[in-house]
Every structure is written in structure tokens, then in C-alpha cells.
C-alpha positions as CSV (number, residue, x, y, z in Angstrom):
1,M,24.8,-16.5,12.8
2,R,24.4,-14.4,16.0
3,L,22.7,-11.0,15.2
4,R,22.8,-7.8,17.3
5,T,19.5,-5.8,17.4
6,Q,19.0,-2.1,18.2
7,I,16.3,0.6,17.5
8,F,17.1,3.0,15.1
9,P,15.3,6.5,15.1
10,S,15.9,7.3,11.3
11,I,16.4,5.4,7.8
12,E,18.7,8.4,7.0
13,G,21.1,7.0,9.3
14,L,21.6,3.8,7.6
15,D,23.5,3.2,4.4
16,A,21.5,3.2,1.4
17,A,23.5,0.5,-0.4
18,E,23.4,-1.7,2.7
19,W,19.6,-1.1,3.0
20,H,18.8,-2.2,-0.5
21,G,21.1,-5.2,0.1
22,L,18.0,-6.1,2.3
23,A,15.0,-4.8,0.6
24,G,16.2,-5.0,-3.0
25,T,15.7,-2.3,-5.6
26,G,12.5,-3.5,-7.3
27,N,9.9,-2.4,-4.7
28,P,9.6,1.5,-4.6
29,F,7.9,1.5,-1.1
30,L,10.9,-0.6,0.6
31,S,13.6,1.8,-1.1
32,H,15.8,3.8,1.1
33,A,14.8,6.9,-1.0
34,F,11.0,6.5,-0.3
35,L,11.4,5.9,3.5
36,A,14.0,8.6,3.9
37,A,12.0,11.2,2.0
38,L,9.0,10.5,4.4
39,E,11.2,11.5,7.3
40,R,13.0,14.5,5.6
41,H,9.6,16.2,4.5
42,G,7.8,15.7,7.7
43,C,5.4,13.1,6.7
44,V,6.4,11.0,9.6
45,G,8.4,12.0,12.6
46,A,7.8,14.8,15.1
47,G,4.1,16.1,15.1
48,S,2.9,13.5,12.7
49,G,2.1,10.8,15.1
50,W,4.6,8.4,13.3
51,T,7.8,8.2,15.5
52,P,10.3,5.9,13.5
53,R,11.4,3.1,15.7
54,H,13.0,0.9,13.3
55,V,14.4,-2.4,14.3
56,I,17.7,-3.2,12.7
57,A,20.1,-6.3,13.2
58,T,24.0,-6.2,12.5
59,D,26.3,-9.2,12.0
60,A,29.6,-9.7,13.9
61,A,31.3,-7.4,11.6
62,G,28.8,-4.6,12.1
63,R,27.1,-4.7,8.6
64,L,23.5,-4.4,8.3
65,A,21.9,-7.7,8.2
66,A,18.1,-7.4,8.8
67,A,15.7,-4.7,9.3
68,L,12.0,-4.1,10.4
69,P,10.7,-0.7,9.6
70,L,8.6,0.2,12.7
71,Y,6.8,3.2,13.9
72,L,5.4,4.2,17.3
73,K,1.9,5.6,16.4
74,A,-0.2,7.9,18.5
75,H,-3.2,7.6,16.2
76,S,-4.6,5.0,13.7
77,W,-4.7,7.2,10.6
78,G,-2.8,6.2,7.6
79,E,-3.0,2.4,8.1
80,F,-5.8,1.2,6.2
81,V,-6.6,-1.6,8.6
82,F,-9.1,-0.1,10.8
83,D,-8.8,-0.8,14.3
84,W,-10.7,2.3,15.7
85,S,-13.3,0.2,17.5
86,W,-10.3,-1.4,19.5
87,A,-9.0,1.8,20.6
88,H,-12.8,2.9,21.6
89,A,-13.1,-0.4,23.6
90,Y,-9.7,0.3,25.3
91,R,-11.0,3.9,26.2
92,A,-14.4,2.5,27.4
93,A,-12.3,0.1,29.8
94,G,-10.2,3.0,31.1
95,L,-7.1,1.8,29.1
96,D,-4.8,3.6,26.7
97,Y,-4.6,2.1,23.2
98,Y,-2.1,4.7,22.2
99,P,0.9,4.5,21.7
100,K,1.0,1.4,19.8
101,L,3.8,0.0,17.4
102,V,3.0,-0.5,13.7
103,G,5.2,-2.4,11.1
104,M,4.3,-1.1,7.6
105,V,5.4,1.4,5.0
106,P,3.5,4.6,6.1
107,F,0.3,5.4,4.2
108,T,0.8,2.4,1.8
109,P,-1.9,-0.3,1.8
110,A,0.2,-2.7,-0.4
111,T,1.7,-6.1,0.7
112,T,5.3,-6.2,0.8
113,A,7.8,-8.0,3.0
114,R,8.0,-6.7,6.4
115,F,11.1,-8.6,7.6
116,L,13.9,-7.4,5.3
117,V,16.9,-9.9,5.5
118,R,20.0,-10.2,3.9
119,P,19.7,-13.0,1.0
120,D,23.0,-14.8,2.5
121,L,21.3,-15.2,5.9
122,D,18.8,-17.7,7.3
123,Q,15.7,-15.9,6.6
124,R,13.6,-17.4,9.3
125,H,16.0,-16.9,12.1
126,A,16.7,-13.4,11.2
127,A,12.9,-12.4,11.1
128,A,12.4,-14.1,14.3
129,T,15.2,-12.0,15.7
130,L,13.6,-8.8,14.6
131,L,10.3,-9.9,15.8
132,E,11.6,-10.6,19.3
133,A,13.3,-7.1,19.2
134,A,10.1,-5.5,18.0
135,L,8.1,-7.3,21.0
136,A,10.8,-6.2,23.3
137,E,10.4,-2.4,22.1
138,A,6.6,-2.7,22.6
139,R,7.0,-3.5,26.1
140,A,9.9,-1.0,26.7
141,S,7.7,1.9,25.3
142,S,4.5,0.7,27.1
143,A,2.8,0.4,23.8
144,S,-0.5,-1.4,23.8
145,S,0.1,-3.6,20.9
146,L,2.3,-4.3,18.0
147,H,0.6,-4.7,14.5
148,L,2.3,-5.9,11.3
149,L,0.2,-4.7,8.5
150,F,-0.1,-6.0,4.7
151,T,2.1,-9.0,5.6
152,G,3.5,-11.5,2.9
153,R,2.4,-15.3,2.9
154,A,5.8,-16.4,4.2
155,E,5.8,-14.1,7.3
156,R,2.2,-15.1,8.5
157,E,3.3,-18.6,9.4
158,L,6.1,-17.0,11.6
159,L,3.8,-14.5,13.2
160,R,0.9,-17.0,13.7
161,E,3.4,-19.4,15.7
162,A,4.4,-16.4,17.9
163,G,0.8,-16.0,18.9
164,F,-0.4,-13.1,16.7
165,V,-4.1,-12.7,15.5
166,L,-4.2,-12.8,12.0
167,R,-6.9,-10.4,10.3
168,K,-8.1,-10.8,6.8
169,D,-9.6,-8.1,4.3
170,C,-10.4,-7.6,0.9
171,Q,-8.9,-5.2,-1.8
172,F,-9.6,-5.5,-5.7
173,H,-6.8,-6.1,-8.0
174,W,-6.5,-6.1,-11.8
175,H,-4.7,-9.2,-13.3
176,N,-3.0,-9.3,-16.6
177,R,-3.7,-12.6,-18.6
178,G,-1.5,-11.5,-21.5
179,Y,-3.9,-9.0,-23.2
180,A,-2.6,-7.4,-26.3
181,D,-4.4,-4.2,-25.6
182,F,-7.3,-2.7,-23.7
183,D,-9.9,-4.0,-26.4
184,D,-8.4,-7.4,-25.8
185,F,-9.2,-7.0,-22.1
186,L,-12.6,-5.9,-22.8
187,R,-13.4,-8.9,-25.1
188,G,-13.6,-11.0,-21.9
189,F,-16.5,-8.9,-20.6
190,A,-20.3,-9.7,-20.8
191,S,-21.8,-7.6,-23.4
192,A,-23.4,-5.1,-21.1
193,K,-20.5,-4.4,-19.0
194,R,-18.3,-4.0,-22.0
195,K,-20.7,-1.3,-23.6
196,K,-20.7,0.8,-20.3
197,V,-16.8,0.9,-20.0
198,R,-16.7,1.9,-23.6
199,R,-19.3,4.7,-23.0
200,E,-17.2,5.8,-20.2
201,R,-14.1,6.1,-22.0
202,R,-15.9,7.8,-25.0
203,R,-17.4,10.6,-22.6
204,I,-13.7,11.6,-21.7
205,A,-12.4,11.4,-25.2
206,E,-15.3,13.4,-26.5
207,S,-14.7,16.0,-23.8
208,G,-11.4,16.8,-24.9
209,V,-9.3,15.4,-22.2
210,Q,-5.9,14.1,-23.1
211,F,-3.4,12.0,-21.0
212,E,0.3,11.9,-20.5
213,I,2.2,9.3,-18.6
214,L,5.2,10.8,-16.8
215,S,7.9,9.3,-14.9
216,G,9.3,11.0,-11.7
217,T,12.2,12.5,-13.2
218,A,10.1,14.2,-16.0
219,I,8.0,16.3,-13.6
220,G,9.3,19.9,-12.4
221,E,8.3,21.5,-9.2
222,D,5.6,23.5,-10.8
223,L,3.8,20.7,-12.0
224,W,4.2,18.9,-8.7
225,H,2.7,21.9,-7.1
226,D,-0.5,21.4,-9.4
227,I,-0.5,17.7,-8.9
228,H,-0.2,18.0,-4.9
229,E,-3.1,20.5,-5.1
230,F,-5.2,18.0,-7.0
231,C,-4.4,15.3,-4.4
232,A,-4.8,17.6,-1.4
233,G,-8.3,18.6,-2.7
234,T,-9.3,15.0,-2.4
235,F,-8.2,14.7,1.2
236,A,-10.0,18.1,2.0
237,R,-13.3,16.9,0.8
238,R,-13.0,13.9,2.9
239,G,-12.1,16.3,5.8
240,H,-8.6,15.4,6.2
241,L,-5.3,16.8,5.6
242,P,-2.8,15.2,2.8
243,Y,-0.5,12.5,4.2
244,L,2.3,13.5,1.8
245,T,3.9,16.8,1.2
246,R,4.8,18.5,-2.1
247,G,8.5,18.4,-1.1
248,F,8.3,14.6,-0.5
249,F,6.8,14.1,-4.2
250,V,9.4,16.5,-5.7
251,E,12.4,14.5,-3.9
252,A,10.7,11.0,-4.5
253,G,10.1,11.9,-8.1
254,H,13.7,12.6,-8.6
255,A,15.0,9.6,-6.6
256,L,12.8,7.0,-7.8
257,G,12.7,7.8,-11.6
258,D,10.3,5.6,-13.6
259,R,9.2,3.8,-10.5
260,L,7.2,6.8,-9.7
261,V,4.5,7.3,-12.4
262,V,2.0,10.1,-12.9
263,I,-1.0,9.6,-15.1
264,L,-1.7,13.5,-16.0
265,A,-4.9,14.8,-17.6
266,R,-4.9,17.9,-19.5
267,L,-7.9,19.7,-20.9
268,S,-6.8,22.6,-23.5
269,K,-3.3,21.7,-22.4
270,R,-3.9,22.8,-19.0
271,P,-3.5,20.1,-16.1
272,V,-6.9,19.0,-14.6
273,A,-6.4,15.7,-12.9
274,A,-3.7,13.4,-11.9
275,A,-3.1,10.1,-10.4
276,V,0.1,9.2,-8.6
277,C,1.0,5.7,-9.1
278,F,4.2,3.7,-8.1
279,R,5.5,0.7,-9.9
280,S,7.8,-2.4,-9.0
281,E,9.1,-5.0,-11.5
282,N,5.6,-6.4,-12.0
283,T,3.0,-4.4,-10.3
284,L,1.5,-1.0,-10.7
285,Y,0.3,0.8,-7.4
286,G,-2.4,3.5,-7.7
287,R,-1.8,5.7,-4.6
288,Y,-3.3,9.3,-5.0
289,W,-5.8,10.9,-7.4
290,G,-7.5,14.6,-7.5
291,S,-8.9,16.7,-10.0
292,A,-9.8,20.5,-10.7
293,A,-12.6,19.4,-13.3
294,D,-15.9,18.0,-12.8
295,L,-16.4,15.7,-15.7
296,H,-18.4,12.5,-15.7
297,S,-16.1,9.4,-15.7
298,L,-12.8,11.3,-15.4
299,H,-11.9,9.5,-12.1
300,F,-12.4,6.2,-13.6
301,E,-10.4,7.0,-16.8
302,T,-7.5,8.5,-14.9
303,C,-7.3,6.2,-12.1
304,Y,-8.3,2.9,-13.8
305,Y,-8.5,2.5,-17.5
306,Q,-5.3,4.6,-18.2
307,G,-3.6,2.4,-15.6
308,I,-4.8,-0.8,-17.2
309,E,-3.5,0.3,-20.4
310,L,-0.2,1.1,-18.9
311,C,0.2,-2.4,-17.4
312,I,-0.7,-4.1,-20.7
313,R,1.9,-1.8,-22.5
314,L,4.5,-2.7,-20.1
315,G,3.8,-6.3,-19.4
316,L,3.0,-5.7,-15.7
317,E,1.3,-8.6,-14.0
318,R,-0.9,-6.7,-11.6
319,F,-2.5,-3.4,-10.8
320,E,-3.4,-2.5,-7.2
321,P,-5.4,0.7,-7.1
322,G,-5.6,1.0,-3.4
323,T,-8.2,0.0,-0.8
324,Q,-12.0,-0.5,-0.9
325,G,-14.1,0.7,-3.8
326,E,-16.7,-1.7,-4.9
327,H,-17.2,0.2,-8.0
328,K,-13.8,-1.3,-9.2
329,I,-15.5,-4.7,-9.6
330,S,-17.6,-3.7,-12.8
331,R,-14.3,-2.3,-14.3
332,G,-12.5,-5.7,-14.2
333,F,-10.6,-5.7,-10.7
334,E,-11.0,-8.9,-8.9
335,P,-11.3,-9.4,-5.0
336,A,-7.9,-10.1,-3.4
337,A,-7.2,-11.0,0.1
338,T,-4.7,-8.9,2.4
339,W,-3.5,-9.8,5.9
340,S,-2.2,-8.4,9.1
341,A,-0.9,-9.6,12.2
342,H,-1.7,-8.4,15.7
343,W,-0.3,-8.7,19.3
344,L,-1.9,-7.0,22.3
345,A,-0.1,-6.8,25.7
346,H,-3.5,-7.0,27.4
347,S,-4.4,-10.7,27.6
348,G,-8.2,-10.2,27.7
349,F,-8.3,-7.8,24.8
350,A,-6.1,-10.4,23.0
351,R,-8.7,-12.9,23.5
352,A,-11.3,-10.5,22.5
353,V,-9.5,-9.5,19.2
354,R,-8.9,-13.0,18.3
355,V,-12.5,-13.9,18.5
356,F,-13.4,-10.7,16.4
357,A,-10.9,-11.6,13.9
358,D,-12.3,-15.1,13.5
359,R,-15.7,-13.8,13.0
360,E,-14.7,-11.1,10.5
361,R,-12.7,-13.5,8.5
362,A,-15.7,-15.6,7.8
363,Q,-17.6,-12.3,6.7
364,V,-14.7,-11.4,4.4
365,D,-14.8,-14.8,2.7
366,A,-18.4,-14.6,2.1
367,Y,-18.0,-10.9,0.8
368,M,-15.3,-12.0,-1.6
369,T,-17.2,-14.8,-2.7
370,D,-20.3,-12.5,-3.5
371,A,-18.0,-10.2,-5.1
372,D,-16.8,-12.9,-7.4
373,H,-20.2,-13.3,-8.7
374,H,-20.3,-9.7,-9.8
375,L,-17.5,-9.6,-11.8
376,P,-18.0,-8.5,-15.6
377,F,-16.0,-11.3,-17.2
378,R,-17.6,-14.2,-19.0
379,R,-16.7,-17.6,-17.3
380,A,-14.1,-18.6,-19.8
381,Q,-12.2,-15.5,-19.1
382,L,-11.8,-16.1,-15.3
383,D,-10.5,-19.5,-16.2
384,Q,-7.6,-18.3,-17.9
385,P,-4.8,-18.2,-15.1
386,A,-3.6,-15.1,-13.3
387,A,-1.7,-14.6,-10.0
388,R,-4.2,-13.8,-7.3
389,S,-3.4,-13.1,-3.7
390,A,-4.2,-15.7,-1.3
């Protein structure tokens, strides 16, 4: 089938039902509601450094057939695949690294499909058509480069064949091996590691903190104000403004329902901390956290242990709590590979980045092997099957 491509400046201009015919309804980050709320509440768009330049393809009848969410970037914030050194090298050479084109869900370091294709179409042909259009847009907009971040396994082969540089990184994910409850999960730990986790949880219980698990529709605007303030405080301590606005959370909570989950901590009935998570059909994604209380182990309980308990209760297969964080290893989160793909217009820099990525991949492999050796599990526990990223 011959597809016609064009650049679309807003998800809002696309029919939500047709969009979900491409992306499905299982993954919250690819939903029309999530991406449109980012645009409506200024998280992306004018003044944000994220200008939507979505590639869409339509069939002969004018129906939406495929799409690639794409953004023209004026900086590298909110991507979690760090290329600041590349930008510095361009600047040192007297060249402009920005603007660049980035294909990802903004502010979301989660591996999801980048090429969204209607199920009745030839998936590879449609993806190749989208990629060709994205490269044409990169050249037309004088972008230095095109980056597809947190790509899936099937997409990597297409991108490799197209000459993209593949870059590997490491996150830490929790895997559900059919645990009956949290104690069942801990039984697989070595004794000293198990005692440490129980001690952390006991501290929080003895402090009087109580937890609620709330779906997006159960949260009113006043509570969203508190939650957003908690999360904004975390960004402020790191010298940054929050990526997402309170208005975004209010709208997304209403639209996504139980696909947006907040783990709320209360002390004397007063909200003191929160972790904002999203969930798909099989995965919990931890995204933002903040606290107004300085309590030992509150972060671990709110962001990790409560999430693990939720996964066990709901039968979710995996918990992805975000990027980085070696402290996750001792709490049962295992190293998992993530991938990105990069095309650079400048041939000399493209060669240099390819050499860099090859060397970096060897370092990431060694790091992941070392991390495996520090996991808290007894060997027999790791021998049980779990779906781990490749």
C-alpha cells in the first residue's frame, strides 16, 4: 500500500480513535490523551524547547495509517540519553548541534514502540516510510541529527540497516517471578540483604506513615496541588524546573484513570510524600517522586517497596522505576539494557559517534555484568525465569 506522509504540528489535530488504532490502548505514554495533554499544558510546544513535528502517514482513503511522534529540540533536557558531550564537541568545532530531531515520549525513559503502525499494514514497510520522512524533515529543518530513543528490539534492526548508530545503556528493573506477596519476594534474598530491607520498611511503619494507592480519577485538584509541589521540590533540589505542570497531571489523571497511579504517603492523615506512576497491561512505570517530610527510608518505601507490592497484587510482570540509581540493585532491581539510535548529518561526527558508541557499549556490558554480581538474590532465585530486556 502506498502511504502519503506529512509533518503534523500537534497530536490534538489527529483523531483519538484513529490514533489508538495505531498505538493501542495498553501503553499510557503512547495514548492520545497523554501526548495531547503535554501539548495543551505547555510541557511541550512554544518556549519549552520541544516543538512537535510528528510524522504521520495516511492511506489512499485518507485514514491514519502510521505515525512517529517527533520533536524538534533546542536542548537535550528531558531525554535521559545524554548527549551533552556531543553538543559540546559541535560547539568547539564551530558547528550548531541544535536544533536536533528526537523521537521519544517526552520526559519518559521507557522503551516503547517508536513507529506506530496500523495492524493491517506491512509493519516494516510502513516504519521505513516513516523513517524516510523523518530523515527528510531533519534535512529540511537543518537539524544536526535525528535520535530515536528507548527503541524496541524489532525497530533496532531497521535502524541499524538504515545506518543509524546504536547506543546501549542500563536501567534497573524489577521482575515478577510469580511471588505470592512481598515476603515471598524477600525469601529469595541473601539473609543480610533481606534484613536490611525489612529494617527499612520497619522504620517507616514505626514512624506512623500510612500509604494509599490512588488511581488518577480518585485525585482531586487540591491533592494534585500537593503532589505536584512534592515533585517540583525534587526538581528544585537538583536546580531544575519540573517538566510537567499541575494542569497536565489533573487532565492526565482524569483521562488515563487507573493507568495513572499515585502512591501517596500520609502522616497524621496529612499528605507528606508521593510517587507518580503509570501502568500498562503488564508493567508499572515509576516516574516522579517528592516529599515534604525528612524520614529515613521514606523514598525507598514510597518509590520501590510499595510499587513492588502493587505489582505482586495486580500480577504485573515488571516494574521500571526510571533511570540510573545503583541503590536499586540491593533492593531487587536487576540491570536491563535500553537502546537508542542516532543519525548525524555531519559525516565526520557520525564516524566519531559510532566509535564512541562501540566503546561505550563495551563499558555498559561490563557494568551490567558487575551489577549482576551485586544483586541481593540467592543463586536459585535468579535461575527462575523472568522476562529481562535485551
